[in-house]
LOMARSE-804263 format. One record per residue: x, y, z of N, C-alpha, C in turn. Coordinates in steps of 0.02 Angstrom, whole numbers, m for minus. Each point is the difference from the previous one (the first is absolute). Layout:
N
    n_c1    n_c2    n_c3   ca_c1   ca_c2   ca_c3    c_c1    c_c2    c_c3
       X       Y       Z       X       Y       Z       X       Y       Z
...
This chain:
348
    n_c1    n_c2    n_c3   ca_c1   ca_c2   ca_c3    c_c1    c_c2    c_c3
    m692    m890   m1703      54      68     m38      60     m10      20
      59      m8     m41      57      27      27      25      77      69
      12     m28      44      17      73      43      49      23     m19
     m23      82     m33      67      42      m5      58      19      35
      50      24     m27      55      14      60      13      29      85
     m55      37     m39     m23      29      77     m29     m47      46
     m59     m36     m26     m35     m45      52      60     m39      33
      26     m29     m42      62     m54      11      48      22      45
      13      57      m4      55      54      61     m53      26      54
     m61       9      14     m43      28      35     m31     m78      56
      19     m55     m30     m34     m56      28      81     m13      23
      53      m6     m24      65      18      39      28     m10      48
     m27      77      15       0      70      40     m31     m15      67
     m70     m45     m27     m43       7      47      21     m49      58
      63     m75     m10      31     m36      31      66      24      40
      17      41     m55     107      m1       1     m14     101      36
     m48      44       4      12      68     m10      75       3      72
      47      33      13      50      15      25     m56      31      77
      22      11      70     m11       8      62      27      80       0
     m23      31     m15      64      85       8     m71      34      52
      20      60      31     m13      35      58     m34      39     m46
      12      42     m31     m64       8     m55     m39     m16     m28
     m11     m39     m22     m44     m53     m47     m61     m25      61
     m43       8     m45     m77     m76       9     m17     m37     m21
      21     m45      26     m11     m68     m27     m53     m16     m64
      10     m49     m50     m30       3     m45     m79     m11      10
     m12     m48      45     m66     m25      29     m29      71      27
      11      52      43       7      41      25     m34      37     m56
      43      21     m56      14      29     m58     m95       3     m14
      m4     m72     m40     m38     m43     m40    m106      34      51
      27      17      64     m61      m1      21     m14      89      m3
      54      47     m24      m6      60      10       7      28      36
      75      m6      69      39      32      24      65      12     m31
       5      97     m18      48       2     m31      62      26      60
      47       3     m32      79      20      49      m4      79      30
      37      29      47      m3      66       0      14      49     m43
     m12      41     m51      66      55     m30      50      m5      18
      m1      m1      67      50      51      25      65     m58       9
     m23     m59       3      46     m54      15      43     m14     m62
     m54      m1     m44      m7     m30     m87      68      55     m12
     m32      55       3      74      59     m15      64      19      26
      m2     m11      55      73      m2      50      14     m78     m19
     m40     m35      m8      53     m51     m38      28     m10     m54
     m41      21     m48      34      11     m67      46      38       6
      23      60      21      46      54      23      46     m43      14
      m7     m25      50      57     m74      27      40     m16     m49
     m39     m43     m35      22     m64     m35      38      32     m52
       3      48     m25      27      19     m55      75      20      19
      31     m69     m44      66      15      m7      37     m47      62
     m69     m23      36      27     m46     105     m39     m52     m33
      35     m50      35     m64     m64      28     m24       6      31
     m52     m57       4     m66     m44      34      41       5      68
      54     m41     m11      43      22      95      m2      14      30
      37      70     m36      42      57       2     m40      42      36
     m81      15     m36     m52      37      18     m53      m6      67
      17     m80      m6     m68     m27      72      30      31      71
      63      35      25     m23      17      74      16      72      m9
      13      54     m73      m1      54       7     m84      18     m21
     m40     m48     m39     m77      19     m10     m26     m16      70
      32     m51      51     m22      m4      58      m3      60      56
      72      24      m7      m6      37      41     m22      76      m9
     m24      15     m69     m16      67     m10     m71       8      m9
     m47     m72      11     m83       8      m4       4      m5      77
      67     m29      37     m12      13      90     m12      54      32
      35      72     m51      43      54      44     m45      46     m41
     m48     m22     m70     m10      55     m49     m75     m56     m19
     m32     m17      36     m74     m57     m24     m32      40     m36
     m21      48       4     m43      36     m70      32      49     m49
     m18      10     m56      40      47     m50      m4      67      32
     m52      32      41       4      53      28      54      13      80
      20     m38       3      46     m34      77      61      22     m44
      26     m23     m68      61      m2     m40      m2      71      10
     m54      25     m48      26      85     m28       6      42      41
     m26     m21      74      12      36      61      88      m7      31
      10     m63     m28      65      10      43      43      28      m6
      62      44      13      51      24      m5      66     m45     m52
      26      28     m57      31     m31     m44      67     m35      35
      23      55      49      63     m58       4     m32     m52      62
     m41     m11      21      m6     m47      18     m27     m74     m48
     m42      27     m60      25     m54     m51      40     m31     m29
      36      57     m51      93       0     m17      11     m59      33
       2      26      98      28     m76      54     m19     m50      m7
     m54     m19     m25     m35     m43      m7     m18     m54     m47
      43      40     m64       7      m8     m77      74     m43       8
      59      29      38      63       3     m15     m24     m71       7
      73     m25     m65      17     m84       6     m70      11     m65
     m44       0      m4     m42     m18     m72      20       7     m55
      36      68      m4      40       4     m74     m49      46     m66
      41      54     m24     m70       6     m62     m32      82      43
      44      26      63     m13      54      17     m61      36     m25
      14      30     m60     m46      22     m28     m85     m25      22
     m23     m45      m5     m56     m40      23     m25      24      57
      36      m1      52     m27      24      72      m5      87     m21
      43      29     m29     m25      60     m20     m69      15     m26
     m15     m44     m55     m49      11     m30     m58     m21      31
       5     m53      45     m51     m38      42     m19      36      45
      14      50      34     m34      56      42     m23      56     m24
      28      46     m53     m37      16     m76     m54     m20     m16
     m18     m56     m22     m55     m45       6     m25      m3      46
     m11     m19      63     m46       3      67     m42      43      m1
      66      64      m4     m20      77       9     m68      26     m28
       7     m23     m75     m38      18     m57     m78     m45       9
     m11     m79       8     m45     m41      23     m43      31      69
      52      34      66      m9      18      55     m54      52       8
      12      70     m49     m13      55      m5     m56      m2     m54
      13      m8     m54     m33      12     m70     m53     m65     m20
       9     m66      35     m53     m49      m7     m35     m13      43
       1      19      70     m42     m15      91      55     m74     m20
      35      m6      m4      63     m57      45     m35     m72     m51
     m23      17     m67     m23     m77     m37      58      44     m66
      m2    m110      m5      32      16     m91     m53      m5     m30
      38      56     m68     m46     m16     m53     m14     m71     m25
     m77     m10     m15      m9     m84     m48       6      m7     m63
      49      63     m33       6     m15     m51      72      m3     m44
      44     m37     m38      42     m12     m25      10      78      m4
     m42      54     m34      31      66     m32     m15      54      64
     m29     m14      47       7      20      53      35     m25      49
      73     m46       1      45      m7      59      58      31     m60
     m11       1     m55      72       8     m59      m4      77      37
     m61      27       7      28      75      10      37      18      49
     m13     m35      62      38      15      81      84     m22     m15
      36      62      61      62       2     m38      36     m80      41
      54      m7     m50      34     m46      24     m46     m91     m39
     m50      17     m41      m4     m63     m12      m9      m3     m85
      28     m40     m18       8     m52     m77     m40     m23     m21
      17     m14     m96     m50     m39      m7     m26     m44      21
      66     m29      19       6     m98      42     m59      19      80
      28      19      36     m29      14      59     m81      14      m9
       3      74     m46    m114     m17     m16     m23     m39     m10
      27     m43     m48     m28     m45       2     m15     m65      14
      53     m11      40      13     m46      83     m61       7      34
      27      94      44     m63      m1      30     m67      m9     m27
     m35      33     m65     m56     m23     m25     m29     m58      m1
      38     m49     m24       5     m69       3     m14     m47      60
      46      m2      31      m5     m16      83     m37      m5      33
      m9      90      19     m54      30      54     m58      29     m24
      m1       2     m71     m74      31      m7     m23     m49     m68
      16     m64     m15      m1     m66     m38     m25      61     m57
      25      30     m19     m14      17     m78      55     m26     m51
     m29      m3     m80      37     m39     m32      66      57     m36
      41       5      40      51      27     m10      71     m52     m15
      39       9     m41      71     m22     m30      56     m11      33
      14     m48      35      47       3      70      69     m43     m52
      39      40       5      66     m18     m26      89      18      54
      m7     m69      15      69      16      31      41     m55     m21
      73      13      21      44     m48     m49     m25     m65      30
     m59     m47      26       4     m57       5     m29      m8     m61
     m70      46      m5     m51       1     m42      14      m6     m87
      92      25      14      26      19     m76      21     m63     m18
      43     m31      57       6     m72      m3     m24     m31     m24
     m63      m5      21     m80     m67      m4     m17      36     m73
      m7      39     m31     m12      23     m63      49      m2     m66
      77      35      m8      46     m65     m24      m7     m61      m6
     m13     m30      64      14     m80     m30     m76     m26     m25
      m7      13      33    m110     m19     m16     m13       1     m89
      27      49     m24     m37      36     m57      96       2     m52
      42     m15      30      74     m28     m30      31      53     m23
     m17      78      31      40      82     m18      88      m5     m18
      13     m27     m52      78      22       6      31      49     m19
     m49      58       0      56      57     m15      22      33      71
      45      19      14      50      14      49     m46      66      32
       0     m20      82      12      69      46      25      79     m16
     m21      65     m13     m72       5      45     m48      m4     m68
      25      17     m62     m47      19     m76     m54     m63      m5
      m4     m55      68     m27     m48     m18     m75      18      36
       8      71      51     m64      m5      55     m62       3     m18
       6      54     m39     m90      10     m39     m35     m64     m21
      53     m48     m40     m34     m43     m23     m24     m57      75
      40       3      32      m5     m31      82     m68      25      12
       0      78      27     m57       8       8     m71      m5     m22
      m2      m8     m77     m60      m3     m42     m13     m78      22
      42     m42       4     m17     m77      m9     m21      12      80
       4       8      60     m24      m7      65     m54      54      m3
       2      50     m35     m89      18      m2     m69     m43     m32
      41     m20     m56     m47     m59     m43     m15     m55      81
      48     m20      45     m21     m58      17     m14      11     101
     m16      75     m26     m53      23      55     m45      m4       7
     m34     m42      51     m67      10       3     m55      30      19
     m57      15      m3     m43      48      24     m32      m3      63
       1     m85      27     m28     m49      45      70     m21      44
      m3      49      77      68     m14      35      56      33     m15
       4      46     m54      61      39     m29      47      22      78
       2     m13      53      35      14      84      44     m68     m31
     m29     m57      39      19     m53      m4      18     m21     m51
     m25      m7     m66      75       1     m56      47      24      22
      11      66       9      69      38     m20      35     m27      49
     m26     m25      50      55     m24      68      m8     m87     m32
     m29      m9     m23       3     m81      m4      64      m7     m68
      20      85     m51      47     m22     m69      56      20      41
      m3      48      54      70      28      52      20     m61      49
     m65     m56      47      23     m43      15      42     m71     m35
     m45      13     m77      41     m45     m43      65     m24     m45
      22      75      15      70      28      m4      41     m15      59
     m25      21      44      36      10      66      26     m76      39
     m44     m66     m39      18     m67      43      m9     m49     m41
     m21      m9     m83      10     m16     m27      42      27     m77
     m48      31     m41      34      11     m55      74      54      38
      32     m22      34      97      47      24      34       2     m70
      45      48      34      26      32     m46      59     m78     m23
      22     m11      47      34     m86     m16     m23     m62      25
      15     m53     m27     m48     m53       3     m55      13      14
     m60       2     m55     m82      23      30     m24     m70     m17
     m53      m2      69     m18     m74      m2     m45     m20     m75
       7      m4     m51     m60     m12     m25     m54     m51     m11
      38     m51      38     m47     m62      m6     m72      30      72
      23      37      31     m43      21      38     m34      67      m4
     m15      28     m74     m11      54     m18     m78      m8     m30
     m54      27      44     m65      m7     m50       5      37     m89
      54      26      m5     m14      15     m68      30     m29     m53
      25     m53      52      64     m46     m42     m28     m32     m40
     m51     m16     m16     m24     m45     m85     m23      54     m55
      13      68      16       6      42     m47      49      64     m13
      29     m22      31      81      68      19      47     m29     m66
     m27      43     m70      57       6     m41      82     m10      23
      m5      30      44      98      14       4      26    m103      37
     m49       4      28      11     m92      21       2     m24     m62
     m66      m1     m27      20     m52     m57      44      13     m66
      24      44       7      60      36     m37      72     m12      25
      m1     m18      75      61       7      13      47      56      41
     m52      39     m17      40      85     m12     m29      25     103
     m27     m27      23     m33       3      70      77      62      48
      31     m78      26      74      20      38      27      76     m47
      m6      m9     m47      52      62     m21     m68      67     m12
     m30      45      17     m56      m8      19     m51      65      51
      38      48     m25     m18      86     m43      93       4     m13
       6       3     m78      52      19      m3      49      67      m4
      28     m18      59      41      92      59      56      18     m71
     m16      81      m6      50      51     m30      68     m32      49
      55       6     m32      54     m10      11      34      66      45
       9     m21      50      29      62      66      37      36     m23
      m2      65      23      55      67       9      51      m9      52
      42      m8       6      74       8      55     m51      48      59
      14      m4      49     m27      60      52      56      44     m18
      14      55      36      40      62       7      43     m36      67
      35      15      19      33      38      91       2      40      33
     m44      41      38      24      40      28      32      18      97
      30      39       4      42      m8      42     m41      86      34
      m7     m36      74      26      67      58       0     m29      85
      m7      69      50      20     m18      44     m31      m8      43
     m18     m24      54     m52       5      65      53      13      85
      m4      53      m7      24      30      83     m41     m45      74
      35      m5       8     m40     m45      74      53      71      63
     m41      44      28       4      43      15     m21     m24      99
      58     m14      43     m20      m1      76      25      59      16
     m40      31      55      19      54      51      24     m39      55
      24      65      38      26     m48      69     m56      m6      55
     m63       3     m17     m29     m55      49     m45     m48     m29
      26       5     m56     m30     m90     m28     m33      m7     m63
     m31      70      m4     m49     m14     m72      20      10     m76
     m44     m14     m20      23       1     m77     m48      58     m41
      40      m5     m56     m16      72     m45     m63     m42     m57
     m34      24      m2     m34     m32     m67     m46      50     m38
     m10      m6     m65     m24      27     m38     m69     m13     m21
     m44      60      m7     m69     m31     m32      36      47     m65
     m27     m62     m46       7      27     m82     m38      45     m41
       2      15     m51     m50      63     m17     m62     m38     m19
     m89      40     m19     m33     m43     m26      26     m47     m45
      35      20     m38      m4       4     m65      72     m53     m36
     m17     m29     m53      72     m49      11      m8     m66      35
      42     m22     m43      36     m57      32      m4     m36      80
     m33     m28      32     m23     m12      82     m14      53       8
     m44      43      m4     m25      71       6     m47     m12      56
       9      45      51     m43      14      78      33     m58      32
      37     m59      m6      27     m31      44      70      22      47
      m2     m26      46      74      m8      50      65     m27     m28
      43      37       7      48     m21     m10      70      23      27
      59     m12     m28      65      17      22      32      44     m47
       5      65      20      17      48     m42      66      20     m44
       5      m3     m78      41       3     m38     m22      29     m74
      60      m1     m33     m12      53     m56     m27     m60     m64
     m36      43     m28     m58     m43     m79      58     m51     m21
     m11     m56       9      m6     m83     m50      44      13     m65
      25       2     m30      39      25     m55      35     m66     m51
       7       3     m66      30     m39     m27      77      25      m4
      40      38      29      45       7       1      13      m3      58
      67      36      51      36     m23      46     m53      42      47
      m4     m13      74     m49      40      24      71      64      24
     m54      54      21      44      42      34     m12      36      65
      57       4      47     m26     m22      54     m31      58      35
     m65       6      30     m37      50      34     m11     m20      75
      34       1      54      m9     m14      65     m59      35      41
     m45     m39      41     m55      67      10      23      38      33
      55     m23      71      25      44      46      65     m30       8
      30      49       2      65      15      16      27     m72      39
      55     m26     m13      32     m79      67      53     m35     m49
      37     m27      58      32     m53     m32     m34     m63     m44
      m5      m7     m59     m43     m41     m51      46     m32       3
     m12     m68     m18      20     m64     m13     m30     m53     m45
      18     m37     m39      m8     m62     m21     m28     m59      18
     m69     m11      m7      m5     m39      26     m37     m88       2
     m23      24     m76     m26     m72     m15     m37      29     m92
       0     m39     m50     m45       6     m60     m62     m45     m19
     m37      31      m7     m50     m38       2     m52       1     m65
     m21     m51     m22      m9      m2     m89     m95     m16      12
     m34      21     m46     m35      15       5     m41      19     m85
     m52     m55     m14     m16       2     m76     m89      19      m3
      m5      69     m37     m78      27       1      m4     m11     m79
     m60      11     m25     m30     m24     m45      40      22     m65
      20      55      m1      43      27     m50      55      14       7
      44     m37      32      69      18      22      25     m35      65
      70     m19      m4      36     m24      63      44      50      49
     m10       6      48      37      37      65      26     m11      41
      69      19      m5      52     m12      57      34      64      35
     m38      m6      60     m16      57      57      73     m25      47
      36      50     m11      61      m7      79     m34      49      54
       3     m38      52      m2      18      54      44      39      37
      m8      42      12      66      40      43     m34       9      82
      37       4      48     m24       5      89      36      52      18
     m29      29      47      50      39      51     m42      32      63
      45     m15      55     m41       9      55      m7      52      39
     m18      14      55       0     100      11     m13      35      m6
     m47       1     m74     m17      57     m44     m44      47      60
       7      69     m40     m54      24      46     m33      75     m32
     m18      45      m3     m21      37     m51     m64       5       5
     m34      43     m55     m77      16       2       3     m52     m91
     m47     m57      17     m22     m42     m59      13      42     m64
       0      m9     m62     m20      14     m63     m60       9     m27
     m30      32     m12     m75       3     m44     m12     m59     m12
     m38     m21      50     m41     m87     m42      14     m32      47
      56      11      57      22     m77      25     m12      37      96
       6     m42      29     m19     m19      66      24     m85      48
      21      55      57      17     m57      34     m32     m48      43
      16     m66     m10     m44     m40      11      36     m37      93
     m46     m12      53      58     m47      40       4     m59     m12
      30     m61      23      46     m59     m30     m69     m31      12
     m38       0      49     m53     m13      50     m59     m25     m29
      m8      70     m40     m50       2     m56       0      m2     m50
      60     m20     m49       3     m20     m54     m25     m62     m36
     m37     m23     m29      m6     m55     m30      m1     m12     m74
      57     m36     m13      31     m12     m58     m86       2     m50
     m41     m53      15     m58     m30     m27     m31      65     m37
      23      57      24     m47      73      m7      32      11     m82
      76     m32     m23      35      19     m44       2     m20     m55
     m10      m3     m78     m17     m37     m50      85     m29       4
       6     m68     m52      26     m42      13     101      29       6
     m23      44     m66      98      30      m1       0      12      54
     m33      53      33      38      34      56      m7     m37      44
     m52     m57       7      m2     m52      79      82     m37     m18
      19     m36     m58      80      m4       0      41      46       8
       9      63     m27      37      43      19      m5       3      78
     m33      30      37      22      15      40      m9     m62      58
     m13     m86     m20      34     m57      49      83     m13     m10
      22      23     m60      64     m12     m20      29      39      29
     m10      67      21      24      87       9     m12     m38     100
     m41      m5      10       1     m11     104      51     m66       1
      m1     m56     m39      67     m53      m5      63      35      10
      m9      51     m24      77      21     m19      13      37      40
     m29      22      65      10      71      45      43     m47      42
């Protein structure tokens, strides 16, 4: 009897699974070993809009500092936000803490074992709930990320543009998800999209689904999935103030919990807007222009003008505090403020 697509993928996965620190390799998974749900949840949150290469060191650092979900739940917010700095999409870090504390307090430190139970936790959306249910608990949940969408679009030759075609992609993925080894299957499809069915120059010649792929037969595979035309991102402007005290301390701001980069450390300054920024120095001083830093967020481009002043003194504004240069760690700042700090320090 011919093998089903899921059987072909699982056979391929047994030989070609990526070695990832949060993953249980297929030979152990088939023997009944399940990965730590905490590790799967943590990795999936980190991997949202972020590459595996970027996530690896952060995953290692988090699991070294907070080996169990209860350890993370007990951590100081500032420590977790600092450890997350540079990974981007900082709402994920705030939701990470909320979820860890609910799991610790309301579930005795154990993640629910069903997709529905996981989806009820704060900060866990449909994708993450399905991924943790499938991978950590071997539940038959339909896991659809960007890699899976690409595989589905090509295998089924789905030519309608994103995002409208997403429901059909998920329906196709559901139809291919097996009852046997659903966790390994979910990881197999993601690995196939990441290593073979890549966005550019897919390696169709070594794909285990090559013979049945409608997109390959039609010659449309490299062009799928079809993406809607991108809308130009607006440009916002802001000012970052680098204030240095007579003792060489630097003034930092803890940003409000809500909003972009919420709860993170940064240089003080007015809100970013599409018009010219209105100067609002945090302290009196002989302020001068130092540099312009450019950074791109998901929905807009930012031009941040860095101004510096030395010999600043006085009571810091609410939310700000002085940090000695010896204790200042640029790694604890989001990337945009790390750029601004480095540019300002270079101009002193």
